[in-house]
C-alpha positions, 0 to 999 in steps of 0.5 A: 772440319774439326780433326776429331769429328764424330761419326754421330755428326756424319750419320746425322746428315747421311740419314736425312736428305739435304732438303729435309734437314730440320732446324732441330737437327741443325741445332743438334749439329751445331751443338756437337760441333761446339762441343768438339771445339770446346774439347779440342781447345781444352786439349790445346790449352793443356799442351800450352800449360805444360810449357809454361809457368802457372803465372804466365799461363794464367795471365796470357791464356786463361782470358782467351776464348775459342769461339769458332772453328770453320774451314780449318780456321780457329778463331779465338777472342782476346781482351785487347790489341795489346794482348794479341800483339804480346801473344804473337811476340812471345808465344807464336811458336808455342801457339802454332805447334799446339794448334797443329798438333790438336786441330791438324797441319792445315789449321790457321789461327785468327784473332777477334780483339775486343777494344773499348774506344771510349776512354771513360770505360777504362782507368789509368793503367788498365787496358780497353776492353769492349766493342768488337774489332776483327784482326788476324795473325796474318793481319790482312786488310784488303780484298786482294789480301792473298796477293799483296802480303802486307800488314794493315797495321804498318802505316805512315800514320803510326810510324814515328819520325825523328832525325834518324829516320826522317830522310827515309820516311820522306822518300817513302812518302814521295814514292807512295804518292807517285810510284814509278815516277821517281826514286826507282828503285827505293832502297832502305837499309837499316840494322834489325829492329829499326823500322825498315819493314814497317816503312816499306809496308807502309808504302804498299798500304798507302799506294793501295789506299790511294789507287786500289787498281794497282797490283802491289806485292810485299815479299821477303827474299827467302819467299822469292827464292823458294817460289823460284825453286818450286817453279823449276821443280814443277816446270812452272818457270814461265808462270813464275816470271809472268807472276812477278812481272805483273805487279805494279809495285814490287816490295822485297825485304831482306834482300841480303839473304840472296847472297851466294844464291847465284841462280836466284840472283840471276832470276831477280836481276831479270825480273828487276829489268823487266819491271824497271823498263816499264815507266809506271812500275815501282821497285822497293828494297830493303836490307840490313846493310849498305849494298856494297857490304852484301857479300856474294851479291852479283855486281850487276844486281848491285849496280841496278839497286843504285840506280834510284835512291838509297837511304839509311835508318840510323839508331833512334836518338833520345827524342825519338825513343821518348816519343815511341815509348809515349805514343805506344803507351797511349795506343795501349791505353795506359798512362805511364808516368813521365819519369818512367818514359824517360827512364826507358828511353834513356836506358834502352837504346839499341833498336825500336823493337827492344824498346817496344818489348820493354814497354810491352813487358812493363805494361803487362806487369802493370795491367795484368799483374797489378804491380804499381808504376815505378822506376824499380819495375822499369829496371826489373823489366829492362834487366829481364830483357837483357838477360833474355836477349837471344844469343847469336847463332854459331857455326857449332850450333849448326854443325851439331844439328846437321851432325845429329840429322845425318848421323855424321860426327862433326870430326868427319865433316871437318875431315878430308873425306869425299864420301857423299854422305860426309860431303853432303853434311859438310856442304849443308852445314856451310850453306846454313852457316852462310845463310844464318850467321854473319861469318865471312866465307873464310871463317866458315871454311876454317871451321871445316878443317881449314877450307878456303872461301872458294870451297865454301862457295862451291858447297853453297852452289851444290846445295842450291842445285840439290834444292832444285833437283833432289826432294830429300835434300830440299826436305832436310834443308827445310827442316834444319832451317826451321829448327835452327830458326826456332832455337833463337 
């Protein structure tokens, strides 16, 4: 139901027995619901408008239409797939907050995308608009979508191959053709934004396409850890084990975030063993660095991860960057001159995500603002992205937020005091710093009055225990984690 549903709507059904509801009454009811949707969508847009420049609002939100509100799901219609991707990339947090504020905490968002598959219906530089196609924020495809966690748009077909990722791509295809037979586990490591998540999810999608009977699960290590904690709190640990060991293919992303979580690591270690002992089960792992460089990861688990094949995705060379820009431009329905493709490929070198962000920014300016193609425009977009690159989270940011939350001065956290509330805020800060920064344990300890790495490890263990046994600490941790991530 829409949160602000009127009593008139309820009275209509109470006054008429179900079998006597007339067509006229149904039309009136639908009209009431449509009016409520219209009013609530207007409220949501008002919140969004207040957080954006007038140009950004006009470009990205005026073209959107709210078309349905059913079972806590708001369906909105956008002009193109590119439009949806840009909205999700740039404004997802703002959309989610305004959605939940107006429609309620349980509200979810789904997109309907209008795409014209006929190239005669668009001019060079204009996006395709027509023919209805469905998509959603969760991007699910299959009937067992709740189970597998995969995004349908991650496939081998749209993964662009070059020298820097060819070995990983070949290994991924091999596993997808014969899961559980060879290369088990398959471990792919790469820096952020180089396509490892795309590739491991493409494996899952290909396996399901070839053999829908197989049960596939994609999950990141944070979700696994949260499931484990919830299972302990709810006395469902047996159900937890049975669930994770029931899959034919387990794909875990960002396993480096298990660092320091000794109990969760131990649980995953036994899950790994249970799956690997069965000949037809496949395990796929992704992380952002070589296995041996992950600090505070159980040596037994490291050893298990080396049983199969470990491959690296390196930074893309010019040829791959050029191919990516050209292909993505074609997918977006825009014809970009060769000199501009070369300019972007030459000057954006860090990772694929940054490359796509540059192209999206350029496409938006050309398509929605009518700016003509030029190298100067490309320079402006690249310069803007460089200025807006997210800064890295610092330990001072973490200490400041934790200090405000617990109302404990940072100087007290750095002191030798062992008072419970001070020790808890210190331990929480250390735990978050270990999760969210690249600092060594020694560096983290130094930021808290010169404490050593063993103190940091002890603090992390304490917080892990609290997360299982103390709901108030768990709530504090979840709030602080979400707030810190939203800042970057």
